[in-house]
C-alpha positions in Angstrom: -30.2 -11.0 12.5 -30.0 -12.5 16.0 -32.8 -11.6 18.4 -32.3 -10.4 21.9 -34.4 -11.2 24.9 -35.5 -8.0 26.5 -39.0 -8.9 27.9 -39.9 -11.2 30.8 -43.3 -12.5 31.9 -43.5 -13.3 35.6 -46.5 -15.4 36.6 -47.8 -14.2 40.0 -51.5 -14.9 40.1 -51.5 -17.9 42.5 -53.6 -17.7 45.7 -50.8 -19.0 48.0 -53.3 -21.2 49.9 -50.4 -23.2 51.4 -49.4 -20.1 53.4 -52.9 -19.1 54.7 -53.7 -17.2 56.8 -50.5 -15.1 56.0 -51.4 -14.9 52.3 -55.0 -13.7 52.9 -53.7 -10.1 52.8 -50.1 -10.5 51.4 -49.2 -12.1 48.1 -47.1 -15.2 48.5 -44.6 -13.7 46.1 -44.0 -10.9 48.7 -43.1 -13.3 51.5 -39.6 -12.3 52.7 -36.4 -14.1 52.2 -34.5 -12.2 55.0 -34.9 -8.6 53.8 -36.2 -9.1 50.2 -39.5 -10.6 49.0 -39.2 -13.7 46.9 -40.3 -11.9 43.7 -37.5 -9.4 44.0 -35.0 -12.2 43.6 -36.8 -13.3 40.5 -36.8 -9.8 39.0 -33.2 -9.3 39.8 -32.3 -12.5 38.0 -34.2 -11.4 34.9 -32.5 -8.0 34.9 -29.1 -9.6 35.2 -29.9 -11.4 31.9 -30.5 -8.2 30.1 -34.3 -7.9 30.5 -35.5 -4.3 30.5 -39.3 -4.8 30.4 -41.0 -7.0 33.0 -44.7 -8.0 32.7 -46.1 -9.2 36.0 -49.3 -11.2 35.6 -51.1 -11.2 38.9 -54.6 -10.9 40.4 -56.7 -8.5 42.4 -54.8 -9.1 45.7 -51.3 -8.4 44.3 -51.2 -4.6 44.8 -48.3 -5.0 47.2 -46.1 -6.2 44.4 -46.8 -3.0 42.4 -46.1 -0.9 45.5 -42.8 -2.7 46.1 -41.4 -1.9 42.7 -42.6 1.7 42.7 -41.0 4.8 44.2 -42.1 5.9 47.7 -40.6 9.4 47.6 -41.8 10.4 51.1 -40.1 7.4 52.7 -36.9 7.9 50.6 -36.8 11.6 51.5 -37.3 10.8 55.2 -34.5 8.2 55.1 -32.1 10.7 53.5 -33.0 13.4 56.1 -32.3 10.8 58.9 -28.8 10.1 57.5 -29.9 6.7 56.0 -29.0 7.5 52.4 -27.8 4.0 51.6 -31.2 2.5 52.4 -32.9 5.2 50.3 -30.5 4.5 47.4 -31.5 0.8 47.6 -35.2 1.6 47.5 -34.5 3.8 44.5 -32.5 1.0 42.8 -35.4 -1.5 43.3 -37.9 0.9 41.7 -35.6 1.5 38.7 -34.7 -2.1 38.1 -36.9 -2.3 34.9 -40.0 -1.0 33.2 -42.8 -2.8 35.0 -46.2 -3.6 33.4 -48.9 -5.2 35.5 -51.8 -7.3 34.2 -54.6 -9.1 36.0 -54.8 -12.8 34.9 -57.9 -13.7 33.0 -58.9 -17.2 32.1 -58.0 -20.7 33.4 -55.1 -21.3 35.7 -52.0 -23.0 34.4 -48.6 -22.0 33.0 -49.9 -21.0 29.6 -52.5 -18.5 30.8 -50.1 -15.7 31.9 -48.3 -16.0 28.6 -51.5 -15.7 26.6 -52.5 -12.7 28.8 -49.3 -10.9 28.0 -49.0 -12.0 24.3 -50.2 -8.6 23.0 -47.1 -7.0 24.6 -44.5 -9.3 23.1 -44.4 -7.9 19.5 -43.0 -11.0 17.8 -40.0 -11.1 20.1 -38.4 -13.9 22.1 -39.3 -13.7 25.8 -38.4 -15.0 29.2 -41.0 -16.7 31.4 -40.4 -17.0 35.2 -42.6 -17.7 38.2 -43.0 -15.4 41.1 -42.4 -17.9 43.9 -39.1 -19.6 42.8 -35.6 -18.5 42.2 -32.0 -19.8 42.0 -29.2 -19.0 44.4 -26.3 -19.1 41.9 -23.0 -17.3 41.1 -24.3 -16.9 37.5 -28.0 -16.0 37.6 -30.5 -18.5 36.0 -31.7 -16.0 33.5 -28.1 -15.3 32.3 -27.6 -19.0 31.8 -30.9 -19.4 29.9 -30.4 -16.4 27.7 -26.8 -17.3 26.9 -28.1 -20.6 25.6 -30.8 -18.8 23.6 -28.3 -16.4 22.1 -26.2 -19.3 21.0 -29.0 -21.3 19.3 -31.7 -18.8 18.7 -34.3 -21.4 19.6 -36.5 -21.9 22.7 -34.7 -23.0 25.8 -36.2 -24.5 29.0 -34.4 -24.6 32.3 -33.6 -28.0 33.7 -32.8 -29.4 37.1 -31.5 -33.0 37.6 -33.7 -35.1 39.9 -34.0 -38.6 41.2 -36.6 -40.2 38.9 -38.6 -41.4 42.0 -39.2 -37.7 42.9 -40.0 -36.4 39.4 -43.7 -37.3 39.2 -44.9 -33.8 40.1 -42.9 -32.1 37.3 -42.5 -32.0 33.6 -39.6 -34.3 32.6 -37.8 -33.7 29.4 -37.0 -36.3 26.7 -33.4 -35.8 25.7 -32.5 -36.2 22.0 -28.8 -35.4 22.2 -26.2 -34.0 24.6 -24.5 -30.9 23.3 -22.1 -30.5 26.2 -21.8 -27.7 28.8 -25.1 -28.6 30.3 -27.1 -28.1 27.1 -29.3 -30.8 25.5 -31.5 -30.9 22.5 -34.9 -32.1 23.5 -37.6 -34.2 21.9 -40.4 -32.9 24.3 -41.7 -32.8 27.8 -43.7 -35.4 29.7 -46.0 -33.8 32.2 -46.2 -35.4 35.7 -45.2 -38.9 34.5 -45.5 -42.1 36.5 -42.2 -43.7 37.5 -42.5 -46.2 34.6 -43.1 -43.3 32.2 -40.4 -41.0 33.5 -37.7 -40.3 30.8 -34.2 -40.7 32.2 -30.7 -39.9 30.9 -27.8 -41.7 32.5 -30.1 -42.6 35.4 -31.2 -39.0 36.0 -34.6 -37.3 35.3 -34.2 -33.8 34.1 -37.2 -31.7 35.1 -38.3 -28.6 33.4 -38.9 -26.0 36.2 -38.5 -22.4 37.0 -38.7 -20.8 33.6 -37.8 -20.8 30.0 -37.1 -18.6 27.0 -39.8 -18.9 24.3 -40.2 -17.6 20.8 -43.2 -16.3 18.8 -43.3 -19.7 17.1 -44.2 -21.5 20.4 -46.6 -18.7 21.3 -48.6 -19.6 18.1 -49.3 -23.0 19.5 -50.9 -21.7 22.7 -54.1 -20.5 21.2 -56.7 -23.3 21.4 -54.9 -25.4 23.9 -57.1 -28.1 25.5 -57.3 -27.7 29.3 -56.1 -30.6 31.5 -58.5 -32.4 33.7 -58.0 -29.8 36.4 -58.9 -27.1 34.0 -55.3 -25.7 33.6 -53.7 -24.7 30.4 -50.2 -26.0 30.3 -47.3 -24.3 28.4 -45.6 -27.7 27.9 -48.5 -28.7 25.7 -47.7 -25.8 23.3 -44.0 -26.6 23.5 -44.7 -30.2 22.5 -46.9 -29.2 19.6 -44.1 -26.9 18.4 -41.5 -29.7 18.6 -43.9 -32.2 16.9 -44.3 -29.7 14.0 -40.5 -29.7 13.5 -39.4 -27.0 15.9 -36.1 -27.3 17.7 -36.0 -27.2 21.5 -33.1 -27.0 23.9 -32.7 -27.5 27.6 -30.1 -25.8 29.9 -29.2 -27.4 33.2 -29.1 -24.5 35.6 -26.1 -24.4 37.8 -27.0 -23.3 41.3 -29.4 -24.1 44.1 -33.1 -24.0 43.0 -35.5 -22.7 45.6 -39.2 -23.5 45.0 -40.6 -21.3 47.8 -44.2 -22.4 47.0 -44.5 -24.6 50.1 -43.5 -24.2 53.8 -40.6 -26.7 53.8 -39.0 -25.3 50.6 -39.6 -21.7 51.8 -37.8 -22.4 55.1 -34.9 -24.1 53.2 -34.6 -21.0 51.0 -34.3 -18.7 54.0 -31.6 -20.9 55.5 -29.6 -21.2 52.3 -29.7 -17.5 51.6 -28.8 -16.7 55.2 -25.8 -19.0 55.1 -24.6 -17.3 51.8 -25.0 -13.8 53.3 -21.5 -12.5 54.3 -23.1 -10.1 56.8 -24.9 -12.7 58.9 -23.7 -16.2 57.8 -21.1 -16.8 60.5 -23.4 -15.9 63.5 -26.3 -17.7 61.9 -24.3 -20.9 61.2 -23.1 -20.8 64.8 -26.7 -20.5 66.0 -27.8 -23.4 63.8 -25.0 -25.7 65.1 -25.8 -24.9 68.7 -29.5 -25.4 68.1 -28.9 -28.8 66.4 -26.2 -30.1 68.7 
């Protein structure tokens, strides 16, 4: 019987030091992209893929995330009394997007740690893993693309972004075993932060594993006992590689759309501009402003 993905883990425990002093009191995941925080874009992507239960793994200074995805009835009632029912309806929609579970991260940093922290809530089911500070601006949400690939193959799927090999050294680059068409590859593994000489390429392109994946209980079994990297982090790619080495099948899905890694200032500003230019309410005036500013 085919398994469905209904749970998502969103990693949101980072300190956001690149955005200090702003992130001293506000989680970086709550930085606004126009009128929505970054993490709301991530949650909405997950929900679009059919996820009903969202586990946010954060830290002690992330209370604002919990408040954002909760009801604030006094505010909603005030908005309705003031004739601003549409805004109240939107706040209600956000609070009802999913069943939210909040955990404080315990243990080393790294991409494997939030998964291990949430493992007791997964109940031998496949699950989606996303990160609280990056999202895709795409006609078909990233999570839909990932989960459609999982539904087809019923095996773990990592999201892929094509990249110039010279720029791939900060990422995990996948080793492609065969091209299955429609943006799907079968993979032989992931090389973490390779040098240029070690970077796997396919038709001159490096495919980096970023911004999430669908994993299965089989992969989760390889996360216990992971050796930390030199910086002390536990890396999910290590467990994925162990799974593949033991005979497991792994797929990659090239995500169609614009990837926004809002974890640094440059990329954060690019995300704001791209979202603004795609917003039918403000795009025309904003584009005119940009053209005048740059002329």
